[in-house]
MOPAC internal coordinates of N, CA, C and O (Angstrom, degrees):
PM7 1SCF
backbone

  N    0.0000 0     0.00 0     0.00 0    0    0    0
  C    1.4449 1     0.00 0     0.00 0    1    0    0
  C    1.5393 1   108.49 1     0.00 0    2    1    0
  O    1.2310 1   120.33 1   -53.30 1    3    2    1
  N    1.2989 1   116.98 1   126.70 1    3    2    1
  C    1.4714 1   121.98 1  -178.36 1    5    3    2
  C    1.5243 1   110.57 1   -81.46 1    6    5    3
  O    1.2310 1   121.40 1   -38.03 1    7    6    5
  N    1.3099 1   114.93 1   141.97 1    7    6    5
  C    1.4628 1   121.02 1   176.70 1    9    7    6
  C    1.5137 1   107.99 1  -108.17 1   10    9    7
  O    1.2310 1   120.60 1   -53.14 1   11   10    9
  N    1.3352 1   116.46 1   126.86 1   11   10    9
  C    1.4653 1   119.98 1   178.95 1   13   11   10
  C    1.5177 1   110.28 1   -69.18 1   14   13   11
  O    1.2310 1   120.84 1   -36.71 1   15   14   13
  N    1.3240 1   115.99 1   143.29 1   15   14   13
  C    1.4543 1   121.33 1   177.45 1   17   15   14
  C    1.5174 1   108.47 1   -85.23 1   18   17   15
  O    1.2310 1   120.23 1   -69.68 1   19   18   17
  N    1.3284 1   117.17 1   110.32 1   19   18   17
  C    1.4636 1   121.20 1  -176.31 1   21   19   18
  C    1.5224 1   112.04 1   -67.58 1   22   21   19
  O    1.2310 1   119.69 1   162.56 1   23   22   21
  N    1.3356 1   118.20 1   -17.44 1   23   22   21
  C    1.4622 1   120.99 1   179.54 1   25   23   22
  C    1.5237 1   110.49 1   -67.43 1   26   25   23
  O    1.2310 1   119.97 1   150.60 1   27   26   25
  N    1.3391 1   117.66 1   -29.40 1   27   26   25
  C    1.4549 1   120.39 1  -178.59 1   29   27   26
  C    1.5313 1   111.80 1   -75.48 1   30   29   27
  O    1.2310 1   119.73 1   163.75 1   31   30   29
  N    1.3135 1   118.12 1   -16.25 1   31   30   29
  C    1.4572 1   120.55 1   177.20 1   33   31   30
  C    1.5206 1   109.18 1   -72.05 1   34   33   31
  O    1.2310 1   121.01 1   -41.09 1   35   34   33
  N    1.3357 1   115.67 1   138.91 1   35   34   33
  C    1.4516 1   120.32 1  -177.97 1   37   35   34
  C    1.5244 1   110.33 1   -77.59 1   38   37   35
  O    1.2310 1   121.19 1   -51.12 1   39   38   37
  N    1.3246 1   115.32 1   128.88 1   39   38   37
  C    1.4577 1   120.73 1   175.40 1   41   39   38
  C    1.5191 1   109.59 1   -81.34 1   42   41   39
  O    1.2310 1   119.75 1   -29.76 1   43   42   41
  N    1.3330 1   118.09 1   150.24 1   43   42   41
  C    1.4610 1   118.71 1   171.25 1   45   43   42
  C    1.5305 1   109.26 1   -57.99 1   46   45   43
  O    1.2310 1   120.70 1   -29.72 1   47   46   45
  N    1.3165 1   116.26 1   150.28 1   47   46   45
  C    1.4646 1   121.36 1  -173.73 1   49   47   46
  C    1.5191 1   113.48 1   -65.72 1   50   49   47
  O    1.2310 1   119.88 1   149.37 1   51   50   49
  N    1.3335 1   117.84 1   -30.63 1   51   50   49
  C    1.4598 1   120.75 1  -173.10 1   53   51   50
  C    1.5239 1   111.67 1  -139.60 1   54   53   51
  O    1.2310 1   121.69 1   -22.66 1   55   54   53
  N    1.3278 1   114.36 1   157.34 1   55   54   53
  C    1.4590 1   122.06 1   165.58 1   57   55   54
  C    1.5186 1   105.71 1  -107.43 1   58   57   55
  O    1.2310 1   120.58 1   -52.14 1   59   58   57
  N    1.3124 1   116.51 1   127.86 1   59   58   57
  C    1.4586 1   122.41 1  -177.05 1   61   59   58
  C    1.5207 1   108.53 1  -106.93 1   62   61   59
  O    1.2310 1   120.43 1   -44.03 1   63   62   61
  N    1.3224 1   116.78 1   135.97 1   63   62   61
  C    1.4607 1   122.16 1   175.65 1   65   63   62
  C    1.5190 1   108.66 1  -114.54 1   66   65   63
  O    1.2310 1   121.01 1   -46.19 1   67   66   65
  N    1.3129 1   115.68 1   133.81 1   67   66   65
  C    1.4503 1   122.61 1   177.56 1   69   67   66
  C    1.5226 1   108.92 1  -132.38 1   70   69   67
  O    1.2310 1   120.61 1   -24.81 1   71   70   69
  N    1.3136 1   116.43 1   155.19 1   71   70   69
  C    1.4550 1   122.02 1   164.28 1   73   71   70
  C    1.5120 1   104.85 1   -99.18 1   74   73   71
  O    1.2310 1   120.19 1   -49.21 1   75   74   73
  N    1.3229 1   117.25 1   130.79 1   75   74   73
  C    1.4483 1   118.67 1  -174.20 1   77   75   74
  C    1.5111 1   114.42 1  -142.03 1   78   77   75
  O    1.2310 1   122.31 1   -27.49 1   79   78   77
  N    1.3388 1   113.17 1   152.51 1   79   78   77
  C    1.4695 1   122.15 1   172.16 1   81   79   78
  C    1.5223 1   107.59 1  -135.60 1   82   81   79
  O    1.2310 1   119.88 1   -33.69 1   83   82   81
  N    1.3215 1   117.84 1   146.31 1   83   82   81
  C    1.4586 1   119.36 1   175.88 1   85   83   82
  C    1.5379 1   109.25 1   -60.17 1   86   85   83
  O    1.2310 1   120.57 1   -40.60 1   87   86   85
  N    1.3363 1   116.52 1   139.40 1   87   86   85
  C    1.4665 1   120.57 1  -178.69 1   89   87   86
  C    1.5236 1   110.18 1   -56.55 1   90   89   87
  O    1.2310 1   121.39 1   -44.59 1   91   90   89
  N    1.3266 1   114.94 1   135.41 1   91   90   89
  C    1.4550 1   121.05 1   178.65 1   93   91   90
  C    1.5166 1   114.38 1    84.74 1   94   93   91
  O    1.2310 1   119.57 1   177.11 1   95   94   93
  N    1.3287 1   118.43 1    -2.89 1   95   94   93
  C    1.4683 1   121.78 1  -178.44 1   97   95   94
  C    1.5294 1   110.02 1  -102.77 1   98   97   95
  O    1.2310 1   120.55 1   -32.63 1   99   98   97
  N    1.3025 1   116.54 1   147.37 1   99   98   97
  C    1.4633 1   121.71 1   173.18 1  101   99   98
  C    1.5242 1   107.03 1  -115.86 1  102  101   99
  O    1.2310 1   121.38 1   -87.49 1  103  102  101
  N    1.3109 1   114.96 1    92.51 1  103  102  101
  C    1.4565 1   120.88 1  -178.75 1  105  103  102
  C    1.5237 1   108.27 1  -144.49 1  106  105  103
  O    1.2310 1   120.70 1    -6.68 1  107  106  105
  N    1.3097 1   116.27 1   173.32 1  107  106  105
  C    1.4582 1   121.06 1   177.85 1  109  107  106
  C    1.5301 1   109.19 1   -67.54 1  110  109  107
  O    1.2310 1   120.04 1   -50.28 1  111  110  109
  N    1.3398 1   117.53 1   129.72 1  111  110  109
  C    1.4715 1   119.58 1   178.97 1  113  111  110
  C    1.5251 1   111.83 1   -63.60 1  114  113  111
  O    1.2310 1   121.17 1   -28.43 1  115  114  113
  N    1.3125 1   115.37 1   151.57 1  115  114  113
  C    1.4619 1   122.28 1   175.06 1  117  115  114
  C    1.5224 1   108.47 1  -112.55 1  118  117  115
  O    1.2310 1   120.60 1   -22.82 1  119  118  117
  N    1.3261 1   116.46 1   157.18 1  119  118  117
  C    1.4601 1   121.06 1   176.46 1  121  119  118
  C    1.5252 1   108.00 1   -84.22 1  122  121  119
  O    1.2310 1   121.11 1   -52.58 1  123  122  121
  N    1.3241 1   115.49 1   127.42 1  123  122  121
  C    1.4640 1   121.97 1   178.90 1  125  123  122
  C    1.5213 1   107.46 1  -114.24 1  126  125  123
  O    1.2310 1   120.87 1   -49.82 1  127  126  125
  N    1.3208 1   115.95 1   130.18 1  127  126  125
  C    1.4655 1   121.96 1  -177.84 1  129  127  126
  C    1.5204 1   107.62 1  -122.73 1  130  129  127
  O    1.2310 1   120.26 1   -54.70 1  131  130  129
  N    1.3518 1   117.11 1   125.30 1  131  130  129
  C    1.4657 1   121.13 1  -178.04 1  133  131  130
  C    1.5290 1   109.60 1  -141.95 1  134  133  131
  O    1.2310 1   120.23 1   -41.40 1  135  134  133
  N    1.3260 1   117.17 1   138.60 1  135  134  133
  C    1.4647 1   122.27 1   176.75 1  137  135  134
  C    1.5239 1   108.72 1   -93.00 1  138  137  135
  O    1.2310 1   120.51 1   -54.01 1  139  138  137
  N    1.3381 1   116.62 1   125.99 1  139  138  137
  C    1.4680 1   122.23 1  -179.67 1  141  139  138
  C    1.5226 1   109.04 1  -161.30 1  142  141  139
  O    1.2310 1   120.95 1   -16.44 1  143  142  141
  N    1.3315 1   115.79 1   163.56 1  143  142  141
  C    1.4569 1   120.35 1   179.45 1  145  143  142
  C    1.5274 1   112.50 1   -79.87 1  146  145  143
  O    1.2310 1   120.07 1   148.52 1  147  146  145
  N    1.3315 1   117.48 1   -31.48 1  147  146  145
  C    1.4658 1   120.92 1  -178.16 1  149  147  146
  C    1.5197 1   110.31 1  -132.06 1  150  149  147
  O    1.2310 1   121.04 1   -19.61 1  151  150  149
  N    1.3278 1   115.61 1   160.39 1  151  150  149
  C    1.4619 1   120.04 1   176.81 1  153  151  150
  C    1.5230 1   110.46 1   -63.83 1  154  153  151
  O    1.2310 1   120.37 1   140.37 1  155  154  153
  N    1.3294 1   116.91 1   -39.63 1  155  154  153
  C    1.4638 1   120.56 1   179.93 1  157  155  154
  C    1.5260 1   111.38 1   -60.79 1  158  157  155
  O    1.2310 1   120.52 1   137.49 1  159  158  157
  N    1.3400 1   116.61 1   -42.51 1  159  158  157
  C    1.4606 1   121.24 1   178.06 1  161  159  158
  C    1.5251 1   110.80 1   -63.21 1  162  161  159
  O    1.2310 1   120.32 1   138.34 1  163  162  161
  N    1.3202 1   117.00 1   -41.66 1  163  162  161
  C    1.4706 1   120.99 1   178.81 1  165  163  162
  C    1.5237 1   110.69 1   -63.56 1  166  165  163
  O    1.2310 1   120.37 1   136.58 1  167  166  165
  N    1.3318 1   116.91 1   -43.42 1  167  166  165
  C    1.4660 1   120.72 1  -179.37 1  169  167  166
  C    1.5316 1   111.96 1   -65.36 1  170  169  167
  O    1.2310 1   119.95 1   149.96 1  171  170  169
  N    1.3385 1   117.71 1   -30.04 1  171  170  169
  C    1.4697 1   120.85 1   179.45 1  173  171  170
  C    1.5211 1   111.79 1   -61.64 1  174  173  171
  O    1.2310 1   120.02 1   148.79 1  175  174  173
  N    1.3337 1   117.56 1   -31.21 1  175  174  173
  C    1.4577 1   120.87 1   179.28 1  177  175  174
  C    1.5246 1   111.77 1   -65.25 1  178  177  175
  O    1.2310 1   120.27 1   154.23 1  179  178  177
  N    1.3356 1   117.09 1   -25.77 1  179  178  177
  C    1.4632 1   122.30 1  -178.11 1  181  179  178
  C    1.5200 1   109.97 1  -123.82 1  182  181  179
  O    1.2310 1   120.60 1  -129.32 1  183  182  181
  N    1.3232 1   116.45 1    50.68 1  183  182  181
  C    1.4645 1   121.22 1  -176.30 1  185  183  182
  C    1.5311 1   112.81 1   -66.30 1  186  185  183
  O    1.2310 1   119.84 1   160.94 1  187  186  185
  N    1.3021 1   117.91 1   -19.06 1  187  186  185
  C    1.4774 1   121.12 1   178.94 1  189  187  186
  C    1.5202 1   112.12 1   -96.56 1  190  189  187
  O    1.2310 1   120.75 1  -163.16 1  191  190  189
  N    1.3198 1   116.18 1    16.84 1  191  190  189
  C    1.4614 1   122.11 1   179.83 1  193  191  190
  C    1.5155 1   109.83 1  -121.33 1  194  193  191
  O    1.2310 1   120.76 1   -30.87 1  195  194  193
  N    1.3292 1   116.14 1   149.13 1  195  194  193
  C    1.4661 1   121.95 1   168.34 1  197  195  194
  C    1.5217 1   106.30 1   -88.38 1  198  197  195
  O    1.2310 1   120.67 1   -61.29 1  199  198  197
  N    1.3333 1   116.33 1   118.71 1  199  198  197
  C    1.4607 1   121.43 1  -174.21 1  201  199  198
  C    1.5151 1   111.52 1  -115.06 1  202  201  199
  O    1.2310 1   120.92 1   -38.28 1  203  202  201
  N    1.3246 1   115.86 1   141.72 1  203  202  201
  C    1.4587 1   123.13 1   172.79 1  205  203  202
  C    1.5318 1   106.26 1  -119.78 1  206  205  203
  O    1.2310 1   120.73 1   -56.05 1  207  206  205
  N    1.3375 1   116.21 1   123.95 1  207  206  205
  C    1.4580 1   121.37 1  -179.11 1  209  207  206
  C    1.5216 1   110.00 1   -59.67 1  210  209  207
  O    1.2310 1   120.80 1   -43.68 1  211  210  209
  N    1.3497 1   116.08 1   136.32 1  211  210  209
  C    1.4617 1   120.60 1   178.09 1  213  211  210
  C    1.5280 1   112.17 1  -121.90 1  214  213  211
  O    1.2310 1   119.73 1   139.20 1  215  214  213
  N    1.3532 1   118.12 1   -40.80 1  215  214  213
  C    1.4676 1   119.25 1  -177.98 1  217  215  214
  C    1.5185 1   111.21 1  -164.55 1  218  217  215
  O    1.2310 1   121.82 1   -24.26 1  219  218  217
  N    1.3408 1   114.13 1   155.74 1  219  218  217
  C    1.4670 1   123.41 1   175.16 1  221  219  218
  C    1.5294 1   105.80 1  -128.63 1  222  221  219
  O    1.2310 1   120.35 1   -64.11 1  223  222  221
  N    1.3389 1   116.94 1   115.89 1  223  222  221
  C    1.4643 1   122.09 1  -175.23 1  225  223  222
  C    1.5290 1   108.83 1  -118.45 1  226  225  223
  O    1.2310 1   120.42 1   -52.88 1  227  226  225
  N    1.3386 1   116.81 1   127.12 1  227  226  225
  C    1.4667 1   120.49 1   176.83 1  229  227  226
  C    1.5260 1   109.64 1   -60.80 1  230  229  227
  O    1.2310 1   120.26 1   -37.94 1  231  230  229
  N    1.3161 1   117.11 1   142.06 1  231  230  229
  C    1.4663 1   121.20 1  -179.99 1  233  231  230
  C    1.5114 1   112.27 1   -62.42 1  234  233  231
  O    1.2310 1   120.11 1   148.98 1  235  234  233
  N    1.3414 1   117.40 1   -31.02 1  235  234  233
  C    1.4640 1   119.50 1   179.40 1  237  235  234
  C    1.5089 1   111.98 1   -82.38 1  238  237  235
  O    1.2310 1   119.81 1  -171.62 1  239  238  237
  N    1.2982 1   117.97 1     8.38 1  239  238  237
  C    1.4599 1   122.58 1  -177.16 1  241  239  238
  C    1.5374 1   109.93 1   -60.56 1  242  241  239
  O    1.2310 1   121.03 1   -35.11 1  243  242  241
  N    1.3162 1   115.64 1   144.89 1  243  242  241
  C    1.4636 1   120.22 1  -178.73 1  245  243  242
  C    1.5294 1   112.21 1   -86.87 1  246  245  243
  O    1.2310 1   120.42 1  -166.61 1  247  246  245
  N    1.3424 1   116.80 1    13.39 1  247  246  245
  C    1.4603 1   121.38 1   176.22 1  249  247  246
  C    1.5268 1   108.17 1   -94.08 1  250  249  247
  O    1.2310 1   120.47 1   -53.87 1  251  250  249
  N    1.3192 1   116.71 1   126.13 1  251  250  249
  C    1.4610 1   121.98 1  -178.07 1  253  251  250
  C    1.5173 1   109.63 1  -122.69 1  254  253  251
  O    1.2310 1   120.51 1   -44.42 1  255  254  253
  N    1.3451 1   116.62 1   135.58 1  255  254  253
  C    1.4579 1   120.43 1   176.70 1  257  255  254
  C    1.5203 1   109.07 1  -110.04 1  258  257  255
  O    1.2310 1   121.07 1   -55.53 1  259  258  257
  N    1.3240 1   115.55 1   124.47 1  259  258  257
  C    1.4565 1   121.19 1   176.63 1  261  259  258
  C    1.5195 1   110.07 1   -77.33 1  262  261  259
  O    1.2310 1   120.89 1   -16.95 1  263  262  261
  N    1.3209 1   115.90 1   163.05 1  263  262  261
  C    1.4582 1   121.29 1  -178.09 1  265  263  262
  C    1.5296 1   112.16 1   -61.59 1  266  265  263
  O    1.2310 1   120.12 1   154.56 1  267  266  265
  N    1.3445 1   117.39 1   -25.44 1  267  266  265
  C    1.4613 1   120.58 1   179.95 1  269  267  266
  C    1.5309 1   112.28 1   -82.47 1  270  269  267
  O    1.2310 1   120.56 1   179.70 1  271  270  269
  N    1.3537 1   116.53 1    -0.30 1  271  270  269
  C    1.4570 1   120.62 1   177.84 1  273  271  270
  C    1.5181 1   114.65 1    98.26 1  274  273  271
  O    1.2310 1   120.12 1   169.23 1  275  274  273
  N    1.3316 1   117.38 1   -10.77 1  275  274  273
  C    1.4630 1   120.78 1   179.27 1  277  275  274
  C    1.5290 1   110.07 1   -73.31 1  278  277  275
  O    1.2310 1   120.66 1   -30.57 1  279  278  277
  N    1.3349 1   116.34 1   149.43 1  279  278  277
  C    1.4559 1   121.93 1   179.64 1  281  279  278
  C    1.5219 1   110.30 1  -111.43 1  282  281  279
  O    1.2310 1   120.74 1   -28.79 1  283  282  281
  N    1.3337 1   116.18 1   151.21 1  283  282  281
  C    1.4520 1   122.75 1   174.21 1  285  283  282
  C    1.5226 1   107.68 1  -134.70 1  286  285  283
  O    1.2310 1   120.36 1   -47.06 1  287  286  285
  N    1.3253 1   116.92 1   132.94 1  287  286  285
  C    1.4539 1   122.22 1   177.97 1  289  287  286
  C    1.5214 1   108.17 1  -113.03 1  290  289  287
  O    1.2310 1   120.52 1   -61.57 1  291  290  289
  N    1.3364 1   116.60 1   118.43 1  291  290  289
  C    1.4612 1   122.12 1   179.60 1  293  291  290
  C    1.5238 1   108.25 1   -89.59 1  294  293  291
  O    1.2310 1   120.50 1   -86.14 1  295  294  293
  N    1.3288 1   116.65 1    93.86 1  295  294  293
  C    1.4655 1   121.22 1  -176.42 1  297  295  294
  C    1.5232 1   112.04 1   -70.53 1  298  297  295
  O    1.2310 1   119.13 1   162.35 1  299  298  297
  N    1.3123 1   119.26 1   -17.65 1  299  298  297
  C    1.4608 1   120.78 1   179.26 1  301  299  298
  C    1.5272 1   111.40 1   -69.81 1  302  301  299
  O    1.2310 1   119.99 1   160.04 1  303  302  301
  N    1.3222 1   117.63 1   -19.96 1  303  302  301
  C    1.4662 1   122.05 1   178.85 1  305  303  302
  C    1.5215 1   112.88 1   -93.40 1  306  305  303
  O    1.2310 1   120.11 1   176.79 1  307  306  305
  N    1.3211 1   117.40 1    -3.21 1  307  306  305
  C    1.4549 1   120.36 1  -176.99 1  309  307  306
  C    1.5240 1   111.21 1   -85.16 1  310  309  307
  O    1.2310 1   121.22 1   -36.80 1  311  310  309
  N    1.3160 1   115.27 1   143.20 1  311  310  309
  C    1.4629 1   121.44 1   178.98 1  313  311  310
  C    1.5179 1   109.20 1   -89.92 1  314  313  311
  O    1.2310 1   120.38 1   -44.43 1  315  314  313
  N    1.3375 1   116.88 1   135.57 1  315  314  313
  C    1.4428 1   121.56 1   177.30 1  317  315  314
  C    1.5131 1   108.23 1  -104.52 1  318  317  315
  O    1.2310 1   120.18 1   -53.56 1  319  318  317
  N    1.3297 1   117.27 1   126.44 1  319  318  317
  C    1.4577 1   122.53 1   179.62 1  321  319  318
  C    1.5039 1   108.15 1  -120.82 1  322  321  319
  O    1.2310 1   120.74 1   -54.40 1  323  322  321
  N    1.3245 1   116.19 1   125.60 1  323  322  321
  C    1.4579 1   120.83 1   177.69 1  325  323  322
  C    1.5144 1   109.14 1  -100.86 1  326  325  323
  O    1.2310 1   120.73 1   -47.16 1  327  326  325
  N    1.3185 1   116.21 1   132.84 1  327  326  325
  C    1.4653 1   120.28 1  -178.52 1  329  327  326
  C    1.5141 1   111.26 1   -85.20 1  330  329  327
  O    1.2310 1   120.10 1   180.00 1  331  330  329

């Protein structure tokens, strides 16, 4: 049985971060993270939520978030540009 190589599958271009609350609710906003190519596509996933844009992160970004919420930045993958 052949196993598909998941690396060949195209990742969405960006990870979008929003602060959101369910529509009609007055509660503390939560951070919502969704992978999508456009902001409109990301917002469609949470159409029943009031969303406030927080960040747009490239999928190839060297910033990684662990399941426990901790972040790691791989500086060896970052490009340095001198002006």
